[in-house]
C-alpha positions, -999 to 999 in steps of 0.1 A, spaced: 454 476 383 424 498 389 413 517 358 389 546 362 353 542 351 354 505 342 322 489 354 330 453 346 359 431 358 365 397 343 382 375 368 404 349 348 420 318 358 454 325 374 441 357 390 444 380 359 417 405 357 404 423 326 385 455 330 358 466 306 327 488 301 292 472 300 279 496 273 305 484 247 302 447 256 263 449 255 263 465 220 290 442 206 275 409 217 238 399 224 249 375 252 265 404 271 234 423 266 214 395 280 237 392 310 235 429 318 197 431 313 193 405 342 177 418 374 202 442 391 220 437 423 201 430 456 189 462 473 216 456 500 248 438 493 254 420 526 278 396 540 258 368 525 264 357 488 273 392 479 249 393 451 263 360 434 245 345 406 253 311 391 258 314 352 272 278 345 241 269 326 249 296 301 276 274 285 314 275 283 331 305 296 304 318 320 307 306 356 292 332 378 283 369 381 289 388 413 277 423 421 302 443 441 301 479 453 331 500 445 341 536 454 333 561 427 364 576 413 
């Protein structure tokens, strides 16, 4: 439900979540490297868009990216 140290969560249709690690994804696939090399989250994540970025132009499978602060385990 909430694995320790995962820094990526894929939100799938139907509410399923898949937890992963950025470093493994980025080294395995250049598309993930490009995704994680994007400009980081806003300096302050406020009540606005929460750091959401539209990725629908990236092609099938990528809809959006959202930065979210979580408690450090």
